[in-house]
Structures are given as C-alpha cells and as structure tokens.
N, C-alpha and C positions, 0 to 999 in steps of 0.2 A: 504493500500500500504506500501511496505517496504520503510524506510526512510534513506537518506544518507546525509552526510556533504561533501561539496566540498572544497578541499584545493585550494585556489587561489581567487583573486578578480580582475583578468584582463579579457581581451577579451575572452581568451580560457575558463575561468571559466564561464563567462556569456553564451558562446555558449554551453558548456557542460550542464549547467542548463536548457537551452531551450530544448536540445535534450532529456535529461532525463525526463523532465516534459511532453513532448509531444509524446515521442516514447519509452517508457520503462515502467517497472513495479515499478519504483522507484519514490519517491517524495523527492524533495530537501528540507531539513529542515533548513539548515543554511550554511554559508561559514566560513572558517577559514584561517587565515594567521598568521605568526609570529607577536608578539606584536609590533615590530618595524615598521611593514608595515600596521598596522591597521589605516586607514584614516577616517573611519566612522563606526558607530555601525550598519549600514545596508548597503546592496548591492542589488540593484534592489528589494527593498521591503522586503528582508529577513535578518535575524540577521547575524552579523559578530562577531565571537568570536576569541580571541587570541588563537593560537595553544597551548600555554603553559597551558591553562586551559580548552581546548575543551573537554577532556575526563571526566571532572567533570560535565560539562553542558550537553554534548551529549555522554553518556557512550557507549563504544564499544560493550557492550552486548545488546544494544538496537538500535544502529545506525551503518551503514556501512560508508565507505568513498571512495571518488574518488579524485585522485590527478590531478588537471587540470592545469598543467604547460607546458611550451614550451620546445623547443629543446636547450635552452641556455646552454652553456658550454658542448656541445655534450651530452645533456640530463642528465648530472650529477645532476643538481639541482632537476629534477623530480625524478631521481633514489634515491637520499638521502631522499626525503620526502616520497617516497614509503616505504622505509625500516623504517623510523621513524613511519609511521602510523601502520605498522605491529608490531613494538615493543610496540606500545601503545595498541595493541590487536584488532585493527580494521580489519574487513573483507574488502578487496579492491575489488570493483565491476567494471565491464566492461560495456561500452556502445557499443552495436552492432546494427547498423542501420537496421531497417526493410526493407530499400531500398537497402541493400547490398546483393550480391549473395555469400553466404558462404556455401560451401559444407562440410568441416570438422567441428567438434565441436570445438569451440574456448574455450580453458580451461585456457588461460592466465589471470592473474589478472591485473586490472587497464588498460585494453586496451580501446582505443578510435577509433572505426572503423566506419567511416562516410559513407554517401550514395554513391552508384555507385561503390563500391569496388567489385571486383570479386576475390574470393579466391578459387582456384581449389582443387579437392580432393588430399589428402595426403600432403597438405601444412601444415606447423606448424608455429604458431604465438606464440612468447614468452610472457613474462610478461612485463607490462608497455610499450606496443607498441602503437604508434599512426599511424593510416592509414588515412590520410586526404582523401578527396573525389576523386573518379575516378581512382583508381589504379588497376593493374592486378598482382596478385601473382600466379605464375604458379605452376603446379602440382609438388609434391615432393620437393618444395622449403621450406626454413625456414627463418624466420625473428627473429633475436636475441633479447634478452631482452633490453628494454630501447631505442629501435630504433625508429626514426621518419621518416615516409615515407610521403612526401608532397602530391602532386597531379599529376595524369596522369603519374605515374611511371609504367614501364613495367618490371617486374621481370619474366624472362622466366623459363622454367622447370628445376628442379634439381639445383637450385641456393641456396647457403648458404650465408646469410647476417649475419655478426657478431653482437655483442652487441654494444649499444651506437653509432650506425651509424646515419648519416643523408643523406637521398636520396632526391635530389632536384627535382623540377618540371620538368616533361618530360624527366627524365633520363631513360635509357634503359640498361638492363643487359642481355647479351646473355646466352643461356642455359649452364648448367654444370659448372659454375664458382663459386669461393668462394671470399668473401669480408671480410677482416680482421676487427677486433674490432676497434671502434673509427675512422672509415673512413668517410670522408665528400665528397659527390658527388654533384657537382654543377648542376644547372639547364641545361638541354639539353645535358648532357654527354651521350655518348654511351660507355659502358664498355664491352669490348670483351674478356678480359683476367682476370684471377684471380688477386686479390690484396692481397698480403701476408704480407705486412708491415703495422702494426697498426699505427693509428694516422696520416695517409696521407690524402691529400686533392687534388681533381681533379676538374678542371674547364675548360670551353671552352671560347674562346675569346668573349668579348661582341660585340654587334652590333656597327657598325661605321656609322657616319653621311655621307651620300652620297654627292658627290660634286654637283649634280643637285638637283633642287627642286622637290618635289613630283609631282607637276602638270606637269612637263616635262617628267615624267617617266610613268605615267598611264593616 
C-alpha cells in the first residue's frame, strides 16, 4: 500500500487517519506537526515527528502527505501548510469516500470528501477543499481552493464559490450565483443573490427561548 504522513494531531487528523486506513489505498505511516505543538512522540499508536525534520525521516520521494487541519482563520492555516508541504516536495493526496456519489473526476489535491456527498456532472472541486458529510454540489458549479463546506449544504447548479470560503451547516445557494473569496456563510442561511464583496460574513438570527415551557406546546 502507498504510505502517507498526516499533518495534524487533532480530531480532524484522527478522523482522516481512520478514513484513510479503512477506505482508501493508503496506509498512514506517521503524523507530523510543528515542533512547538508536539505533545507526545505518538498519536493513536503511530509516530509523531516534528515538521521541521519530517522530510529526513519520511522523505517525499517515498511518502505522500495529507494536511488534516480545520477551517480556522478562513482556512488560511490549512492553505499555508498545503503550500509548505508542496515546497518540501510532497505529493498531496485526497480522500474520496467510497460512500460519496461523485460523477466528475476529482483532480484537486488534498481534498477531504466524506460520505453522502453528491457531486453532479460538470462540477469542479478545487485544491485543498473539505466537503464534510451530506452535501449537494450541483451541476456546472465550482468550489474554490481552500474552501470548507460543512454538512447538508445545498449548492444549486451553475454556482461559483470562491476560494477560502466557509459554508455553514444547512446553508443553501440558489442557482447561477457567485460567492466572493473569503466569504463566511453561517448555519441555515439561504443565499439568493451573488456576493461580490470579499471577506463578508452572513448569519441568521439564533433561536430564542420561548416564553412557554415545552410541555405546554406539544
């Protein structure tokens, strides 16, 4: 089996390790993080190596890499490590769940596409994109580099999502619109028009406590 090193020692890294080990052609050899964040020499029974020396222990001509980081700072942290790994000479691999419905060939690097995603024909997925479980990406739509799509997001047909965006749980995008780079869409938002100004954030009001008790309502 082909072997990879996973960058990260958080929950996403643990989850990525599970998916790769149980549903891919890759075997996880080790984890790596920056030396300042190394808390132990093992993580779930596998070696942890400081990123400053990882290429001497797990050389890029023998091992590939996967960057398993979150959407923090609008995905900038994950983007930086993606380019760092490429500069080191590593091939960045993607995880594509066998339980996802993917019509086009996914050519993006370092993508993390989990179960129950539906990606329709003529859709394009960029590099370093995360599609958590249960999303719909419509035909002729595109997801820009370094974007994080949470869960149960509906992207209709012919939608262009920019780079470094975050799409919250249950957000919905009508067909034919464009979303600017570094846009944050909160949970439950319905976006019916294009967003042309980068670095904007959209949210909906949170649920309010009802004056009556639950037992008096149902």
